[in-house]
N, C-alpha and C positions, 0 to 999 in steps of 0.2 A: 525083277532086277531094275527094270526101267523106272517104276514107281519109286525104290529106293533111292535112286539118284536124284530124283526129282526132289523128294523130301528132303535128302541130304543138301541139296543145294539152296533150298529155301532157307533151312536152318542154318547154313552159312552165312546166307545173304542178311537174314535177320541179326545174326551175331556181329557182322561187320557194321550194320546200321546203329546196334546199341553201342558197340564200341566207338564208333564216331560220335555218337550223342554225347556219351559220358567223355570223351576226350575232349569235344568243344567245350561241355560245361566247365571241365576242369581248366581249361585253357582261357575261358572267359572268367572266372572266378579269379584266376591267378593274375591276369591282366589288370582286373578291377583294383585287386588288391595292390599290386605294384603302382598303378596310376595313383590312388589315394595316398600311397606312402611316400611317393615322391612329388605328390602335387603341394605347391607353396600358395597359401591363401592369397589372395589381391590384397593389396594395399588400401586401406579404408581411408575415404576423403573427411578430413575433419576441418573444423574451423577453430583458430587460436587466438590467444591475447598474450601480449609480452607483458610479464609482471615488472613493474618499476614503482619507485617511490612516488607518492601524491600527496597533495592537500588532503585532509580528511577532517570533515565536521562531524563530530560525533554528536549523539543525541540519545536521549532517553523515550523510548517509545511506549505508549499505551493506550489504553481504550477509555473513553470518559463520556459522561452524559451532560447534555447542554441544558441551560436553565435560564430564565430571565434574571438579570442582575436584580432587578425589583419586581415583585409579583405577589398579589394578595387577593383572597376572597372578599368582595365587599358585602357587609351586611347592614341592615339597619338598626338604630339604637332605640327606637320606639315602636310600639304597636301600631297598626292602621291599615286601613285599605289602599289597596295601589289604585292611584288617580291616573298617573300619566308615566309612561317610560319613553324617556328621552333620548334614547340611544338605540344602535342596531348593531348586529353581531359584527366582529373584526373592524370596528370603527376606531380611529385614531382619535382620542379626546385629549383636550388640555386640562392642565390641572385646576381644580377648583369648579370644573364643569359638572353642571346639575345633571344627573344620570336617571333619577327617579323621584317621583313626587308621590307623597300619600295625601289622605283627604286630611286637610287642616283647616276646616271651617270653623270648628269650636274653638281651636288655639288662636285663629284670627280673632273672633269675637272676643275672647278673654283678653287678648292683647289691647284691643280698643277700649275696652272697659277700663283697664289699668292704666292706660295712658291717659284716660279723662281724670281719674283719681289722682294720678300723679300730677296733673297740671293743677288739680284743685288744691293739693297739697303745697305745691310751689307757691301758688297766690296766697295762701295762708301764711306762708312764711315770710312772703315780701311784705303782709300787712304788719305782721309781728315786728318785723325789723324797723318798719317806719314808726310804728308806736313807741319801740324801745329808743328811737332816735330823739322822737319829741319828750320822752320822760313820762310816759303815761301808761307804758307796757312794763310788765313785770318779766323777770329773767325766767321764771318757770314757763309763762305763755310762750317765750321765744325758744326755748330748748324743745318744747313739746312739738311746737309747728318745724322746728329743723329736723327732728326725728322723723315726724311723718313723712315730710319729703323725701327724706334719703330713703325711707323704708319703700315709698312708693315708686321711685326711682329703680330701686334694686328689683323689686317685684316686675318692672317693665323689662328689665334685660333679663329676668329668668324666664319670662313668657315668651321674650323674642327667641331665646335659646331652645325653648321646648318647641316653638314654631320651625326653627332652622331644622331641628332633628326630623321633621317631616319630609325632608328632601336628603337624597344621597348623592353626595359630591364626589368627584374623582380625587384622591389624595396626591397624584402626581401625573404628568403626562404619560400617556402609554395607550395601549390597544386593548380594547375590552373584548371579552369573548361572547359567547351565547346567552342570552337571557334566561334565567332560570325562573321567572316568575311571570304572570299574566295580569292584565287590567281587571281590578276587581277583586283580586286575591286578597285574604286577609294574611299580614305579616306579623310574626312576632319576633322580639329581638334575638338576634343569632342566626335568623333564616339567612342563607345564601344568595344573595342576588346575581351577582355576575363577577366573573374573574378579570382583573386588569393586570397586565403585564407591560414592563417597558423593555421592548425588544430592539432598542437602538444600540444597547450594550448587553451581551450574554456573557454568563459565566460559565465555566465549565470545571466539574469536579472530576478527579481521577485518582488513583493511587499508583504506586510504583513500589518495587519490590525495596526491602529495608537495605540491601546492599547499595543502591542507587539512591538512596534518599539524602545522603550527604553531598550529592553532586548538585542538588537544587538549591537555588537563592531566590530570594524576593528581587522580582524586576526581570528575571531572565525572559527571554523570547520564548513564545509558545506558539506552534503553528497547528493549525487545526483543518481537517477536511474529511471527506466522505471516505477516503482510502488513501493509501501511502504515496500514490500517485500525483494526488490532487490536495495539496495543503495551500488553499487559496487563503486561508483566514490567519491572520497575524493578532497576537495579543501578547500579555506579561503575566508573570505569577504574582498573585496579590496575596496569597496565604499559604503557609506550609504548617501542617499538623499530619496525624495520620493519613488524613485525606488532604490533596492538593487542590487549591483553587485559583483558577486564572480567570481573567477578563479579557473579553473580545470584542471589537466593534462588529456592529452588524448593521451597516446603515441600509443595505438593500433587503434585509429580513429573511435572508437565505437559511440562516439557521432558526429551527425552530426548538421550542422546548420541548424535553423529552427525547432528543434526537441521539442517538449515538453515533461518537465520530471516533476518528483516528488522530492520535494527539503524539506530538513530537517536541520535546523540550531540546532547543540547541544548546549545545555545550561551546566551550573555547575551541577555536580550529587548531589542528595538529598539523605537522608536516612530516614528509618523510615516511609515510605508512605504505606498506605494500598491501594491497588490496586486489581482488578478483571478482568476476560476478558470481553471485550465488549458484548459478547454473553449472559453474565448474567443479562444484565441490559435490563429491558422493559420500553418503553416510553408510557405514558398516558396523556390524559387530565389532569388528577389529579397531575402528575409529574412522577419522574423516580422511580422505585421501582426494587427490587430484591426479591427473595424466599430465606429465611433462613431456613434450617432443623433443628427443635428443638424436644427435648423429649414432648411426650403428656403430658397435664395437669392431675393431679390424677383422677378428674371427668371423663375426656375424657377416660382415660386408664379404669377406672371402666366401664364405659358404652360400651367399646369396647367389652368386653366378659360377657354378662349378664347371670346370673345362670337360668338354665332351670327350669321351674316350677315343673317337677317330681322329679329333684335332690333336691327340697327343701323340699319335704315331708319326715317327720319322719317314723320311723319304726312302730310307733303306728298307723298311718293312713292306714298301707296296711290292705287287707282284711285277715279275719281270716282263710280263707282257706289256705293261704300262711304260717301261723304258723303251720298248721298240716302236713308240709312237711319236719320235720327236718330229719326223719330217711330217707326218699329218698335223701335228699341232701347228709346227711353222707354217704349214701352208693355209690355216684359217685367215680370213680376211681380217684387216685391220679393225673392221667395225666390232668384231667379237672382242677385241682387246678393249675397245671404248666401253662396250657394255660391263666388261668385267670391271673396269675402274669406276662407272658409275653404282654398280652393286657395292663395290666397296665402300664407296662414298655415302651409301644409304645409312649405315648404322650412326655415323656422325650427324646426319640429318635428324634421324630418329632420336638420338640422344639429346637434341635441342628442343624437341616437342615438350617435354614437361616443362621447361623453363620459360616456353612463349605461352602456356596456359597458365603458369602462375603455381604450379604444384611441384612438390618436391618428394617424389617417391622414396629417395634414400634416406628415409628416417624411420624412427622406431618409437614407441612409447615406452615411458618409465612410470611406474606407478611410485607416488610419493605421498606419505602420509604427513598430514599437517593438523597445525593447533591453531583453532579458530579464535578468533576474538569477536569485537562488535559487528554489527550490521547497520548497512545506512543505505536507503535508496536501491536495493537490489545488489549491493556490493557487501563484500564479507571481507573482514581484516584477517590477514595471515600473519599470527605471531611467530610461529617456527614452521620451517620444512621448506620455504620458496626463498629465492634469492632474486634481487635485481636482474633481469634479462631472461629469465625462465620463459619458455614457450609454452603457455598452459591451454590445455583443450578446454574449450567451453560449452560444447554441446555433444551430445550422442555418446556419452560414457557408458551406457548401458550395453553396447555391443562391442565395446573395447577390451584389451586385456594386456597385461603387461607383457613388453616385448614384441607387440603387434606392429607390422609395417604399417604406415600410414603416409598420406599425401596431404599437405596442407593446401587450403583453398578458401580463402577469407572473402570471395565476392559475394557470398551471402552469409551474413553473420548473424544468429540469432539474438546475439547480444551486443548489437551494435550500439543501444543507447547507453549501456554501461560501460562500454569501450570509451565513447566521448567523454563520460566523466572521468575515467581515470588518465586521459590524456590532459585533462584541464589542470 
């Protein structure tokens, strides 16, 4: 019998422990569920920009290739052996400067012989003229002497031209490249010797969509740079075809042939254009949208701070025992009354804290779909959807949703440079 009571007590104790564990788990789950059901997410801190009309300088942007405005591969006109190379790589040479000398010993000898023959023929012509003046010479003799002198002079000019072809001269002022020949090498006509390019002025070739082609005109300003943030070179459009060509001064030689550059053709300035930073726009399958910070609706504002049930109780619902303590309450020192006054004043101080930190927690987000226009220097034109004065979120949209409570803090603004441009 004693053993029976011991076993029964143990079983009862185990049952009580199990019931307590199950009850605790049920209480915990219910408390967690109640907590998350009544929990309000904290307000997210965002940076914003006020949309307002501003001056807008539209432009046509493209990618182009830079080349020298003048550049050729130099070749020799006649065959010969390379005698002397009179330039080095990347040297800037003047127009008509001799760059290459071929062996010209034979041509020089021929020219000397022909000059002697030309001098003899000229002397014969002089004697024939003197005899004709005295009346002892015939017209046939004079004509033959004159023809021989003219032919000899022409032959001298020809040999001089052949001799000049043994030299390669620069056709214009420019910068030569790496020599493609060596001393002693035999060159045939057409063999490339070196490349010369005028790098003081560069041309840039680019294409634009057909819809933007009517916007371009001869003489429009063209800005060129390695990226959209560095457009340090300026020129103008010189030709419009399916391919657009512009010319840009390059006095410091920073632009090199074959370089890819960012190009922007500036169009006439426009006013009263609403634009926002591109970081403020989010693209989705349903369209492009922005988040606008707006005051909460009255219903939302009331629901944001519900009254506590205990605060709604009237004084009549309090227990009668509380009414029996008037003398004890009256006997409290005046310092307790002052503490109560300080406690009542704390909410007012706390309410002023958001204003001191520059935040406005009593704001919500409204998702607004917009129609985008042109883009320029990190800004995008808003054709439809926004109006002047709207407060647009500029960063952090990936963690925001419609109706979310937010606090505005513009002390750290990721789009600061874009904001400056809008304010100008």
